mmCIF entry with sequence, helices, sheets and N, C-alpha, C, O atoms, coordinates in Angstrom:
data_MODEL
# 
_entry.id   MODEL 
# 
_entity.id                         1 
_entity.type                       polymer 
_entity.pdbx_number_of_molecules   1 
# 
_entity_poly.entity_id                      1 
_entity_poly.type                           'polypeptide(L)' 
_entity_poly.nstd_linkage                   no 
_entity_poly.nstd_monomer                   no 
_entity_poly.pdbx_seq_one_letter_code       
;(UNK)(UNK)(UNK)(UNK)(UNK)(UNK)(UNK)(UNK)(UNK)(UNK)(UNK)(UNK)(UNK)(UNK)(UNK)(UNK)
(UNK)(UNK)(UNK)(UNK)(UNK)(UNK)(UNK)(UNK)(UNK)(UNK)(UNK)(UNK)(UNK)(UNK)(UNK)(UNK)
(UNK)(UNK)(UNK)(UNK)(UNK)(UNK)(UNK)(UNK)(UNK)(UNK)(UNK)(UNK)(UNK)(UNK)(UNK)(UNK)
(UNK)(UNK)(UNK)
;
_entity_poly.pdbx_seq_one_letter_code_can   XXXXXXXXXXXXXXXXXXXXXXXXXXXXXXXXXXXXXXXXXXXXXXXXXXX 
_entity_poly.pdbx_strand_id                 A 
# 
loop_
_entity_poly_seq.entity_id 
_entity_poly_seq.num 
_entity_poly_seq.mon_id 
_entity_poly_seq.hetero 
1 1  UNK n 
1 2  UNK n 
1 3  UNK n 
1 4  UNK n 
1 5  UNK n 
1 6  UNK n 
1 7  UNK n 
1 8  UNK n 
1 9  UNK n 
1 10 UNK n 
1 11 UNK n 
1 12 UNK n 
1 13 UNK n 
1 14 UNK n 
1 15 UNK n 
1 16 UNK n 
1 17 UNK n 
1 18 UNK n 
1 19 UNK n 
1 20 UNK n 
1 21 UNK n 
1 22 UNK n 
1 23 UNK n 
1 24 UNK n 
1 25 UNK n 
1 26 UNK n 
1 27 UNK n 
1 28 UNK n 
1 29 UNK n 
1 30 UNK n 
1 31 UNK n 
1 32 UNK n 
1 33 UNK n 
1 34 UNK n 
1 35 UNK n 
1 36 UNK n 
1 37 UNK n 
1 38 UNK n 
1 39 UNK n 
1 40 UNK n 
1 41 UNK n 
1 42 UNK n 
1 43 UNK n 
1 44 UNK n 
1 45 UNK n 
1 46 UNK n 
1 47 UNK n 
1 48 UNK n 
1 49 UNK n 
1 50 UNK n 
1 51 UNK n 
# 
_struct_asym.id          A 
_struct_asym.entity_id   1 
# 
loop_
_struct_sheet.id 
_struct_sheet.type 
_struct_sheet.number_strands 
_struct_sheet.details 
AA1 ? 2 ? 
AA2 ? 2 ? 
# 
loop_
_struct_sheet_order.sheet_id 
_struct_sheet_order.range_id_1 
_struct_sheet_order.range_id_2 
_struct_sheet_order.offset 
_struct_sheet_order.sense 
AA1 1 2 ? anti-parallel 
AA2 1 2 ? anti-parallel 
# 
loop_
_struct_sheet_range.sheet_id 
_struct_sheet_range.id 
_struct_sheet_range.beg_label_comp_id 
_struct_sheet_range.beg_label_asym_id 
_struct_sheet_range.beg_label_seq_id 
_struct_sheet_range.pdbx_beg_PDB_ins_code 
_struct_sheet_range.end_label_comp_id 
_struct_sheet_range.end_label_asym_id 
_struct_sheet_range.end_label_seq_id 
_struct_sheet_range.pdbx_end_PDB_ins_code 
_struct_sheet_range.beg_auth_comp_id 
_struct_sheet_range.beg_auth_asym_id 
_struct_sheet_range.beg_auth_seq_id 
_struct_sheet_range.end_auth_comp_id 
_struct_sheet_range.end_auth_asym_id 
_struct_sheet_range.end_auth_seq_id 
AA1 1 UNK A 2  ? UNK A 6  ? UNK A 2  UNK A 6  
AA1 2 UNK A 27 ? UNK A 31 ? UNK A 27 UNK A 31 
AA2 1 UNK A 10 ? UNK A 15 ? UNK A 10 UNK A 15 
AA2 2 UNK A 18 ? UNK A 23 ? UNK A 18 UNK A 23 
# 
loop_
_atom_site.group_PDB 
_atom_site.id 
_atom_site.type_symbol 
_atom_site.label_atom_id 
_atom_site.label_alt_id 
_atom_site.label_comp_id 
_atom_site.label_asym_id 
_atom_site.label_entity_id 
_atom_site.label_seq_id 
_atom_site.pdbx_PDB_ins_code 
_atom_site.Cartn_x 
_atom_site.Cartn_y 
_atom_site.Cartn_z 
_atom_site.occupancy 
_atom_site.B_iso_or_equiv 
_atom_site.pdbx_formal_charge 
_atom_site.auth_seq_id 
_atom_site.auth_comp_id 
_atom_site.auth_asym_id 
_atom_site.auth_atom_id 
_atom_site.pdbx_PDB_model_num 
ATOM 1   N N  . UNK A 1 1  ? 146.434 -127.130 244.015 1.00 0.00 ? 1  UNK A N  1 
ATOM 2   C CA . UNK A 1 1  ? 147.225 -125.925 243.972 1.00 0.00 ? 1  UNK A CA 1 
ATOM 3   C C  . UNK A 1 1  ? 146.761 -125.069 242.795 1.00 0.00 ? 1  UNK A C  1 
ATOM 4   O O  . UNK A 1 1  ? 146.678 -125.566 241.672 1.00 0.00 ? 1  UNK A O  1 
ATOM 5   N N  . UNK A 1 2  ? 146.458 -123.802 243.032 1.00 0.00 ? 2  UNK A N  1 
ATOM 6   C CA . UNK A 1 2  ? 146.016 -122.933 241.939 1.00 0.00 ? 2  UNK A CA 1 
ATOM 7   C C  . UNK A 1 2  ? 147.174 -122.526 241.037 1.00 0.00 ? 2  UNK A C  1 
ATOM 8   O O  . UNK A 1 2  ? 148.337 -122.523 241.440 1.00 0.00 ? 2  UNK A O  1 
ATOM 9   N N  . UNK A 1 3  ? 146.819 -122.187 239.812 1.00 0.00 ? 3  UNK A N  1 
ATOM 10  C CA . UNK A 1 3  ? 147.803 -121.701 238.858 1.00 0.00 ? 3  UNK A CA 1 
ATOM 11  C C  . UNK A 1 3  ? 147.304 -120.431 238.213 1.00 0.00 ? 3  UNK A C  1 
ATOM 12  O O  . UNK A 1 3  ? 146.097 -120.201 238.136 1.00 0.00 ? 3  UNK A O  1 
ATOM 13  N N  . UNK A 1 4  ? 148.225 -119.602 237.746 1.00 0.00 ? 4  UNK A N  1 
ATOM 14  C CA . UNK A 1 4  ? 147.885 -118.347 237.085 1.00 0.00 ? 4  UNK A CA 1 
ATOM 15  C C  . UNK A 1 4  ? 148.630 -118.296 235.758 1.00 0.00 ? 4  UNK A C  1 
ATOM 16  O O  . UNK A 1 4  ? 149.848 -118.471 235.714 1.00 0.00 ? 4  UNK A O  1 
ATOM 17  N N  . UNK A 1 5  ? 147.890 -118.056 234.676 1.00 0.00 ? 5  UNK A N  1 
ATOM 18  C CA . UNK A 1 5  ? 148.487 -117.855 233.365 1.00 0.00 ? 5  UNK A CA 1 
ATOM 19  C C  . UNK A 1 5  ? 148.303 -116.406 232.966 1.00 0.00 ? 5  UNK A C  1 
ATOM 20  O O  . UNK A 1 5  ? 147.199 -115.868 233.052 1.00 0.00 ? 5  UNK A O  1 
ATOM 21  N N  . UNK A 1 6  ? 149.392 -115.766 232.525 1.00 0.00 ? 6  UNK A N  1 
ATOM 22  C CA . UNK A 1 6  ? 149.343 -114.349 232.181 1.00 0.00 ? 6  UNK A CA 1 
ATOM 23  C C  . UNK A 1 6  ? 149.835 -114.173 230.750 1.00 0.00 ? 6  UNK A C  1 
ATOM 24  O O  . UNK A 1 6  ? 150.948 -114.583 230.421 1.00 0.00 ? 6  UNK A O  1 
ATOM 25  N N  . UNK A 1 7  ? 149.008 -113.563 229.896 1.00 0.00 ? 7  UNK A N  1 
ATOM 26  C CA . UNK A 1 7  ? 149.372 -113.310 228.505 1.00 0.00 ? 7  UNK A CA 1 
ATOM 27  C C  . UNK A 1 7  ? 150.528 -112.311 228.408 1.00 0.00 ? 7  UNK A C  1 
ATOM 28  O O  . UNK A 1 7  ? 150.849 -111.609 229.366 1.00 0.00 ? 7  UNK A O  1 
ATOM 29  N N  . UNK A 1 8  ? 151.149 -112.269 227.207 1.00 0.00 ? 8  UNK A N  1 
ATOM 30  C CA . UNK A 1 8  ? 152.161 -111.258 226.936 1.00 0.00 ? 8  UNK A CA 1 
ATOM 31  C C  . UNK A 1 8  ? 151.545 -109.870 227.045 1.00 0.00 ? 8  UNK A C  1 
ATOM 32  O O  . UNK A 1 8  ? 150.343 -109.697 226.843 1.00 0.00 ? 8  UNK A O  1 
ATOM 33  N N  . UNK A 1 9  ? 152.369 -108.895 227.362 1.00 0.00 ? 9  UNK A N  1 
ATOM 34  C CA . UNK A 1 9  ? 151.939 -107.501 227.494 1.00 0.00 ? 9  UNK A CA 1 
ATOM 35  C C  . UNK A 1 9  ? 150.836 -107.335 228.536 1.00 0.00 ? 9  UNK A C  1 
ATOM 36  O O  . UNK A 1 9  ? 149.982 -106.457 228.416 1.00 0.00 ? 9  UNK A O  1 
ATOM 37  N N  . UNK A 1 10 ? 150.865 -108.185 229.555 1.00 0.00 ? 10 UNK A N  1 
ATOM 38  C CA . UNK A 1 10 ? 149.840 -108.179 230.595 1.00 0.00 ? 10 UNK A CA 1 
ATOM 39  C C  . UNK A 1 10 ? 150.522 -108.403 231.942 1.00 0.00 ? 10 UNK A C  1 
ATOM 40  O O  . UNK A 1 10 ? 151.570 -109.044 232.013 1.00 0.00 ? 10 UNK A O  1 
ATOM 41  N N  . UNK A 1 11 ? 149.930 -107.876 232.999 1.00 0.00 ? 11 UNK A N  1 
ATOM 42  C CA . UNK A 1 11 ? 150.465 -108.051 234.347 1.00 0.00 ? 11 UNK A CA 1 
ATOM 43  C C  . UNK A 1 11 ? 149.314 -108.057 235.338 1.00 0.00 ? 11 UNK A C  1 
ATOM 44  O O  . UNK A 1 11 ? 148.192 -107.670 235.014 1.00 0.00 ? 11 UNK A O  1 
ATOM 45  N N  . UNK A 1 12 ? 149.614 -108.503 236.553 1.00 0.00 ? 12 UNK A N  1 
ATOM 46  C CA . UNK A 1 12 ? 148.647 -108.386 237.640 1.00 0.00 ? 12 UNK A CA 1 
ATOM 47  C C  . UNK A 1 12 ? 149.286 -107.571 238.760 1.00 0.00 ? 12 UNK A C  1 
ATOM 48  O O  . UNK A 1 12 ? 150.484 -107.674 239.025 1.00 0.00 ? 12 UNK A O  1 
ATOM 49  N N  . UNK A 1 13 ? 148.466 -106.772 239.398 1.00 0.00 ? 13 UNK A N  1 
ATOM 50  C CA . UNK A 1 13 ? 148.882 -106.024 240.579 1.00 0.00 ? 13 UNK A CA 1 
ATOM 51  C C  . UNK A 1 13 ? 148.136 -106.642 241.751 1.00 0.00 ? 13 UNK A C  1 
ATOM 52  O O  . UNK A 1 13 ? 146.909 -106.572 241.824 1.00 0.00 ? 13 UNK A O  1 
ATOM 53  N N  . UNK A 1 14 ? 148.884 -107.248 242.668 1.00 0.00 ? 14 UNK A N  1 
ATOM 54  C CA . UNK A 1 14 ? 148.285 -107.939 243.812 1.00 0.00 ? 14 UNK A CA 1 
ATOM 55  C C  . UNK A 1 14 ? 148.097 -106.943 244.943 1.00 0.00 ? 14 UNK A C  1 
ATOM 56  O O  . UNK A 1 14 ? 149.025 -106.237 245.336 1.00 0.00 ? 14 UNK A O  1 
ATOM 57  N N  . UNK A 1 15 ? 146.863 -106.902 245.461 1.00 0.00 ? 15 UNK A N  1 
ATOM 58  C CA . UNK A 1 15 ? 146.494 -106.023 246.572 1.00 0.00 ? 15 UNK A CA 1 
ATOM 59  C C  . UNK A 1 15 ? 145.757 -106.858 247.605 1.00 0.00 ? 15 UNK A C  1 
ATOM 60  O O  . UNK A 1 15 ? 144.537 -107.005 247.532 1.00 0.00 ? 15 UNK A O  1 
ATOM 61  N N  . UNK A 1 16 ? 146.485 -107.400 248.559 1.00 0.00 ? 16 UNK A N  1 
ATOM 62  C CA . UNK A 1 16 ? 145.875 -108.268 249.572 1.00 0.00 ? 16 UNK A CA 1 
ATOM 63  C C  . UNK A 1 16 ? 145.390 -109.564 248.946 1.00 0.00 ? 16 UNK A C  1 
ATOM 64  O O  . UNK A 1 16 ? 146.177 -110.297 248.347 1.00 0.00 ? 16 UNK A O  1 
ATOM 65  N N  . UNK A 1 17 ? 144.094 -109.855 249.079 1.00 0.00 ? 17 UNK A N  1 
ATOM 66  C CA . UNK A 1 17 ? 143.508 -111.074 248.518 1.00 0.00 ? 17 UNK A CA 1 
ATOM 67  C C  . UNK A 1 17 ? 142.933 -110.853 247.126 1.00 0.00 ? 17 UNK A C  1 
ATOM 68  O O  . UNK A 1 17 ? 142.315 -111.761 246.570 1.00 0.00 ? 17 UNK A O  1 
ATOM 69  N N  . UNK A 1 18 ? 143.122 -109.659 246.547 1.00 0.00 ? 18 UNK A N  1 
ATOM 70  C CA . UNK A 1 18 ? 142.590 -109.328 245.225 1.00 0.00 ? 18 UNK A CA 1 
ATOM 71  C C  . UNK A 1 18 ? 143.734 -108.959 244.301 1.00 0.00 ? 18 UNK A C  1 
ATOM 72  O O  . UNK A 1 18 ? 144.833 -108.640 244.753 1.00 0.00 ? 18 UNK A O  1 
ATOM 73  N N  . UNK A 1 19 ? 143.464 -109.004 242.992 1.00 0.00 ? 19 UNK A N  1 
ATOM 74  C CA . UNK A 1 19 ? 144.432 -108.479 242.048 1.00 0.00 ? 19 UNK A CA 1 
ATOM 75  C C  . UNK A 1 19 ? 143.726 -107.786 240.907 1.00 0.00 ? 19 UNK A C  1 
ATOM 76  O O  . UNK A 1 19 ? 142.572 -108.078 240.592 1.00 0.00 ? 19 UNK A O  1 
ATOM 77  N N  . UNK A 1 20 ? 144.450 -106.853 240.287 1.00 0.00 ? 20 UNK A N  1 
ATOM 78  C CA . UNK A 1 20 ? 143.933 -106.086 239.160 1.00 0.00 ? 20 UNK A CA 1 
ATOM 79  C C  . UNK A 1 20 ? 144.760 -106.450 237.934 1.00 0.00 ? 20 UNK A C  1 
ATOM 80  O O  . UNK A 1 20 ? 145.986 -106.542 238.013 1.00 0.00 ? 20 UNK A O  1 
ATOM 81  N N  . UNK A 1 21 ? 144.092 -106.658 236.800 1.00 0.00 ? 21 UNK A N  1 
ATOM 82  C CA . UNK A 1 21 ? 144.762 -106.988 235.541 1.00 0.00 ? 21 UNK A CA 1 
ATOM 83  C C  . UNK A 1 21 ? 145.005 -105.712 234.766 1.00 0.00 ? 21 UNK A C  1 
ATOM 84  O O  . UNK A 1 21 ? 144.093 -104.905 234.587 1.00 0.00 ? 21 UNK A O  1 
ATOM 85  N N  . UNK A 1 22 ? 146.256 -105.523 234.296 1.00 0.00 ? 22 UNK A N  1 
ATOM 86  C CA . UNK A 1 22 ? 146.578 -104.380 233.456 1.00 0.00 ? 22 UNK A CA 1 
ATOM 87  C C  . UNK A 1 22 ? 147.289 -104.887 232.201 1.00 0.00 ? 22 UNK A C  1 
ATOM 88  O O  . UNK A 1 22 ? 147.944 -105.928 232.228 1.00 0.00 ? 22 UNK A O  1 
ATOM 89  N N  . UNK A 1 23 ? 147.154 -104.149 231.112 1.00 0.00 ? 23 UNK A N  1 
ATOM 90  C CA . UNK A 1 23 ? 147.799 -104.530 229.866 1.00 0.00 ? 23 UNK A CA 1 
ATOM 91  C C  . UNK A 1 23 ? 146.780 -104.906 228.805 1.00 0.00 ? 23 UNK A C  1 
ATOM 92  O O  . UNK A 1 23 ? 145.583 -104.660 228.956 1.00 0.00 ? 23 UNK A O  1 
ATOM 93  N N  . UNK A 1 24 ? 147.275 -105.507 227.727 1.00 0.00 ? 24 UNK A N  1 
ATOM 94  C CA . UNK A 1 24 ? 146.408 -105.777 226.580 1.00 0.00 ? 24 UNK A CA 1 
ATOM 95  C C  . UNK A 1 24 ? 145.924 -107.214 226.473 1.00 0.00 ? 24 UNK A C  1 
ATOM 96  O O  . UNK A 1 24 ? 145.148 -107.530 225.571 1.00 0.00 ? 24 UNK A O  1 
ATOM 97  N N  . UNK A 1 25 ? 146.357 -108.085 227.364 1.00 0.00 ? 25 UNK A N  1 
ATOM 98  C CA . UNK A 1 25 ? 145.977 -109.497 227.275 1.00 0.00 ? 25 UNK A CA 1 
ATOM 99  C C  . UNK A 1 25 ? 145.021 -109.915 228.368 1.00 0.00 ? 25 UNK A C  1 
ATOM 100 O O  . UNK A 1 25 ? 144.261 -109.104 228.897 1.00 0.00 ? 25 UNK A O  1 
ATOM 101 N N  . UNK A 1 26 ? 145.070 -111.199 228.698 1.00 0.00 ? 26 UNK A N  1 
ATOM 102 C CA . UNK A 1 26 ? 144.160 -111.779 229.689 1.00 0.00 ? 26 UNK A CA 1 
ATOM 103 C C  . UNK A 1 26 ? 144.945 -112.537 230.747 1.00 0.00 ? 26 UNK A C  1 
ATOM 104 O O  . UNK A 1 26 ? 146.120 -112.856 230.568 1.00 0.00 ? 26 UNK A O  1 
ATOM 105 N N  . UNK A 1 27 ? 144.264 -112.818 231.855 1.00 0.00 ? 27 UNK A N  1 
ATOM 106 C CA . UNK A 1 27 ? 144.814 -113.631 232.937 1.00 0.00 ? 27 UNK A CA 1 
ATOM 107 C C  . UNK A 1 27 ? 143.866 -114.795 233.158 1.00 0.00 ? 27 UNK A C  1 
ATOM 108 O O  . UNK A 1 27 ? 142.647 -114.622 233.176 1.00 0.00 ? 27 UNK A O  1 
ATOM 109 N N  . UNK A 1 28 ? 144.436 -115.985 233.328 1.00 0.00 ? 28 UNK A N  1 
ATOM 110 C CA . UNK A 1 28 ? 143.649 -117.204 233.504 1.00 0.00 ? 28 UNK A CA 1 
ATOM 111 C C  . UNK A 1 28 ? 143.972 -117.810 234.861 1.00 0.00 ? 28 UNK A C  1 
ATOM 112 O O  . UNK A 1 28 ? 145.139 -118.018 235.194 1.00 0.00 ? 28 UNK A O  1 
ATOM 113 N N  . UNK A 1 29 ? 142.934 -118.093 235.644 1.00 0.00 ? 29 UNK A N  1 
ATOM 114 C CA . UNK A 1 29 ? 143.100 -118.752 236.932 1.00 0.00 ? 29 UNK A CA 1 
ATOM 115 C C  . UNK A 1 29 ? 142.664 -120.203 236.801 1.00 0.00 ? 29 UNK A C  1 
ATOM 116 O O  . UNK A 1 29 ? 141.602 -120.490 236.250 1.00 0.00 ? 29 UNK A O  1 
ATOM 117 N N  . UNK A 1 30 ? 143.481 -121.114 237.306 1.00 0.00 ? 30 UNK A N  1 
ATOM 118 C CA . UNK A 1 30 ? 143.186 -122.538 237.204 1.00 0.00 ? 30 UNK A CA 1 
ATOM 119 C C  . UNK A 1 30 ? 143.290 -123.162 238.586 1.00 0.00 ? 30 UNK A C  1 
ATOM 120 O O  . UNK A 1 30 ? 144.290 -122.990 239.283 1.00 0.00 ? 30 UNK A O  1 
ATOM 121 N N  . UNK A 1 31 ? 142.247 -123.888 238.977 1.00 0.00 ? 31 UNK A N  1 
ATOM 122 C CA . UNK A 1 31 ? 142.281 -124.663 240.210 1.00 0.00 ? 31 UNK A CA 1 
ATOM 123 C C  . UNK A 1 31 ? 142.242 -126.130 239.812 1.00 0.00 ? 31 UNK A C  1 
ATOM 124 O O  . UNK A 1 31 ? 141.188 -126.651 239.445 1.00 0.00 ? 31 UNK A O  1 
ATOM 125 N N  . UNK A 1 32 ? 143.370 -126.787 239.882 1.00 0.00 ? 32 UNK A N  1 
ATOM 126 C CA . UNK A 1 32 ? 143.466 -128.181 239.455 1.00 0.00 ? 32 UNK A CA 1 
ATOM 127 C C  . UNK A 1 32 ? 143.197 -129.189 240.553 1.00 0.00 ? 32 UNK A C  1 
ATOM 128 O O  . UNK A 1 32 ? 143.527 -130.365 240.397 1.00 0.00 ? 32 UNK A O  1 
ATOM 129 N N  . UNK A 1 33 ? 142.613 -128.767 241.647 1.00 0.00 ? 33 UNK A N  1 
ATOM 130 C CA . UNK A 1 33 ? 142.378 -129.655 242.779 1.00 0.00 ? 33 UNK A CA 1 
ATOM 131 C C  . UNK A 1 33 ? 141.529 -130.871 242.468 1.00 0.00 ? 33 UNK A C  1 
ATOM 132 O O  . UNK A 1 33 ? 141.755 -131.933 243.049 1.00 0.00 ? 33 UNK A O  1 
ATOM 133 N N  . UNK A 1 34 ? 140.558 -130.753 241.572 1.00 0.00 ? 34 UNK A N  1 
ATOM 134 C CA . UNK A 1 34 ? 139.656 -131.861 241.263 1.00 0.00 ? 34 UNK A CA 1 
ATOM 135 C C  . UNK A 1 34 ? 139.895 -132.450 239.875 1.00 0.00 ? 34 UNK A C  1 
ATOM 136 O O  . UNK A 1 34 ? 139.047 -133.183 239.366 1.00 0.00 ? 34 UNK A O  1 
ATOM 137 N N  . UNK A 1 35 ? 141.031 -132.143 239.257 1.00 0.00 ? 35 UNK A N  1 
ATOM 138 C CA . UNK A 1 35 ? 141.322 -132.641 237.910 1.00 0.00 ? 35 UNK A CA 1 
ATOM 139 C C  . UNK A 1 35 ? 141.739 -134.110 238.000 1.00 0.00 ? 35 UNK A C  1 
ATOM 140 O O  . UNK A 1 35 ? 142.699 -134.440 238.697 1.00 0.00 ? 35 UNK A O  1 
ATOM 141 N N  . UNK A 1 36 ? 141.011 -135.005 237.288 1.00 0.00 ? 36 UNK A N  1 
ATOM 142 C CA . UNK A 1 36 ? 141.343 -136.430 237.382 1.00 0.00 ? 36 UNK A CA 1 
ATOM 143 C C  . UNK A 1 36 ? 142.538 -136.848 236.525 1.00 0.00 ? 36 UNK A C  1 
ATOM 144 O O  . UNK A 1 36 ? 143.152 -137.878 236.804 1.00 0.00 ? 36 UNK A O  1 
ATOM 145 N N  . UNK A 1 37 ? 142.887 -136.069 235.479 1.00 0.00 ? 37 UNK A N  1 
ATOM 146 C CA . UNK A 1 37 ? 143.998 -136.453 234.609 1.00 0.00 ? 37 UNK A CA 1 
ATOM 147 C C  . UNK A 1 37 ? 144.589 -135.237 233.912 1.00 0.00 ? 37 UNK A C  1 
ATOM 148 O O  . UNK A 1 37 ? 143.876 -134.293 233.570 1.00 0.00 ? 37 UNK A O  1 
ATOM 149 N N  . UNK A 1 38 ? 145.894 -135.271 233.707 1.00 0.00 ? 38 UNK A N  1 
ATOM 150 C CA . UNK A 1 38 ? 146.575 -134.281 232.881 1.00 0.00 ? 38 UNK A CA 1 
ATOM 151 C C  . UNK A 1 38 ? 147.766 -134.974 232.211 1.00 0.00 ? 38 UNK A C  1 
ATOM 152 O O  . UNK A 1 38 ? 148.131 -136.088 232.586 1.00 0.00 ? 38 UNK A O  1 
ATOM 153 N N  . UNK A 1 39 ? 148.361 -134.318 231.231 1.00 0.00 ? 39 UNK A N  1 
ATOM 154 C CA . UNK A 1 39 ? 149.529 -134.889 230.564 1.00 0.00 ? 39 UNK A CA 1 
ATOM 155 C C  . UNK A 1 39 ? 150.832 -134.275 231.071 1.00 0.00 ? 39 UNK A C  1 
ATOM 156 O O  . UNK A 1 39 ? 151.851 -134.356 230.386 1.00 0.00 ? 39 UNK A O  1 
ATOM 157 N N  . UNK A 1 40 ? 150.822 -133.676 232.235 1.00 0.00 ? 40 UNK A N  1 
ATOM 158 C CA . UNK A 1 40 ? 151.997 -132.966 232.721 1.00 0.00 ? 40 UNK A CA 1 
ATOM 159 C C  . UNK A 1 40 ? 153.205 -133.892 232.899 1.00 0.00 ? 40 UNK A C  1 
ATOM 160 O O  . UNK A 1 40 ? 154.342 -133.457 232.714 1.00 0.00 ? 40 UNK A O  1 
ATOM 161 N N  . UNK A 1 41 ? 152.979 -135.149 233.251 1.00 0.00 ? 41 UNK A N  1 
ATOM 162 C CA . UNK A 1 41 ? 154.095 -136.083 233.428 1.00 0.00 ? 41 UNK A CA 1 
ATOM 163 C C  . UNK A 1 41 ? 154.727 -136.470 232.099 1.00 0.00 ? 41 UNK A C  1 
ATOM 164 O O  . UNK A 1 41 ? 155.915 -136.792 232.051 1.00 0.00 ? 41 UNK A O  1 
ATOM 165 N N  . UNK A 1 42 ? 153.943 -136.444 231.007 1.00 0.00 ? 42 UNK A N  1 
ATOM 166 C CA . UNK A 1 42 ? 154.447 -136.851 229.702 1.00 0.00 ? 42 UNK A CA 1 
ATOM 167 C C  . UNK A 1 42 ? 154.794 -135.675 228.793 1.00 0.00 ? 42 UNK A C  1 
ATOM 168 O O  . UNK A 1 42 ? 155.444 -135.873 227.767 1.00 0.00 ? 42 UNK A O  1 
ATOM 169 N N  . UNK A 1 43 ? 154.387 -134.478 229.135 1.00 0.00 ? 43 UNK A N  1 
ATOM 170 C CA . UNK A 1 43 ? 154.513 -133.319 228.235 1.00 0.00 ? 43 UNK A CA 1 
ATOM 171 C C  . UNK A 1 43 ? 155.970 -132.903 228.072 1.00 0.00 ? 43 UNK A C  1 
ATOM 172 O O  . UNK A 1 43 ? 156.737 -132.900 229.035 1.00 0.00 ? 43 UNK A O  1 
ATOM 173 N N  . UNK A 1 44 ? 156.339 -132.552 226.848 1.00 0.00 ? 44 UNK A N  1 
ATOM 174 C CA . UNK A 1 44 ? 157.646 -131.988 226.556 1.00 0.00 ? 44 UNK A CA 1 
ATOM 175 C C  . UNK A 1 44 ? 157.571 -130.464 226.693 1.00 0.00 ? 44 UNK A C  1 
ATOM 176 O O  . UNK A 1 44 ? 156.482 -129.899 226.790 1.00 0.00 ? 44 UNK A O  1 
ATOM 177 N N  . UNK A 1 45 ? 158.712 -129.813 226.701 1.00 0.00 ? 45 UNK A N  1 
ATOM 178 C CA . UNK A 1 45 ? 158.747 -128.358 226.900 1.00 0.00 ? 45 UNK A CA 1 
ATOM 179 C C  . UNK A 1 45 ? 157.997 -127.600 225.810 1.00 0.00 ? 45 UNK A C  1 
ATOM 180 O O  . UNK A 1 45 ? 157.464 -126.521 226.066 1.00 0.00 ? 45 UNK A O  1 
ATOM 181 N N  . UNK A 1 46 ? 157.949 -128.150 224.596 1.00 0.00 ? 46 UNK A N  1 
ATOM 182 C CA . UNK A 1 46 ? 157.279 -127.464 223.489 1.00 0.00 ? 46 UNK A CA 1 
ATOM 183 C C  . UNK A 1 46 ? 155.877 -128.008 223.209 1.00 0.00 ? 46 UNK A C  1 
ATOM 184 O O  . UNK A 1 46 ? 155.306 -127.729 222.155 1.00 0.00 ? 46 UNK A O  1 
ATOM 185 N N  . UNK A 1 47 ? 155.322 -128.777 224.137 1.00 0.00 ? 47 UNK A N  1 
ATOM 186 C CA . UNK A 1 47 ? 154.005 -129.402 223.956 1.00 0.00 ? 47 UNK A CA 1 
ATOM 187 C C  . UNK A 1 47 ? 152.995 -128.724 224.895 1.00 0.00 ? 47 UNK A C  1 
ATOM 188 O O  . UNK A 1 47 ? 153.332 -128.347 226.017 1.00 0.00 ? 47 UNK A O  1 
ATOM 189 N N  . UNK A 1 48 ? 151.767 -128.578 224.421 1.00 0.00 ? 48 UNK A N  1 
ATOM 190 C CA . UNK A 1 48 ? 150.716 -127.953 225.230 1.00 0.00 ? 48 UNK A CA 1 
ATOM 191 C C  . UNK A 1 48 ? 150.336 -128.840 226.415 1.00 0.00 ? 48 UNK A C  1 
ATOM 192 O O  . UNK A 1 48 ? 150.348 -130.067 226.313 1.00 0.00 ? 48 UNK A O  1 
ATOM 193 N N  . UNK A 1 49 ? 150.004 -128.215 227.520 1.00 0.00 ? 49 UNK A N  1 
ATOM 194 C CA . UNK A 1 49 ? 149.518 -128.932 228.687 1.00 0.00 ? 49 UNK A CA 1 
ATOM 195 C C  . UNK A 1 49 ? 148.038 -129.223 228.497 1.00 0.00 ? 49 UNK A C  1 
ATOM 196 O O  . UNK A 1 49 ? 147.270 -128.327 228.147 1.00 0.00 ? 49 UNK A O  1 
ATOM 197 N N  . UNK A 1 50 ? 147.634 -130.458 228.723 1.00 0.00 ? 50 UNK A N  1 
ATOM 198 C CA . UNK A 1 50 ? 146.243 -130.863 228.579 1.00 0.00 ? 50 UNK A CA 1 
ATOM 199 C C  . UNK A 1 50 ? 145.688 -131.269 229.931 1.00 0.00 ? 50 UNK A C  1 
ATOM 200 O O  . UNK A 1 50 ? 146.229 -132.145 230.605 1.00 0.00 ? 50 UNK A O  1 
ATOM 201 N N  . UNK A 1 51 ? 144.587 -130.610 230.322 1.00 0.00 ? 51 UNK A N  1 
ATOM 202 C CA . UNK A 1 51 ? 143.962 -130.920 231.613 1.00 0.00 ? 51 UNK A CA 1 
ATOM 203 C C  . UNK A 1 51 ? 142.540 -131.363 231.340 1.00 0.00 ? 51 UNK A C  1 
ATOM 204 O O  . UNK A 1 51 ? 141.802 -131.681 232.272 1.00 0.00 ? 51 UNK A O  1 
# 
């Protein structure tokens, strides 16, 4: 399942199968389909996700 991370002061405008980034930050696309390990099961709300 893909994931999207969007920085503060940033947005995406979705247009069909494409999107445009607006604002002052960045957008990160993550495809975790082939990830062999992550700490998502052990991570606390204030802890970084490790993939």
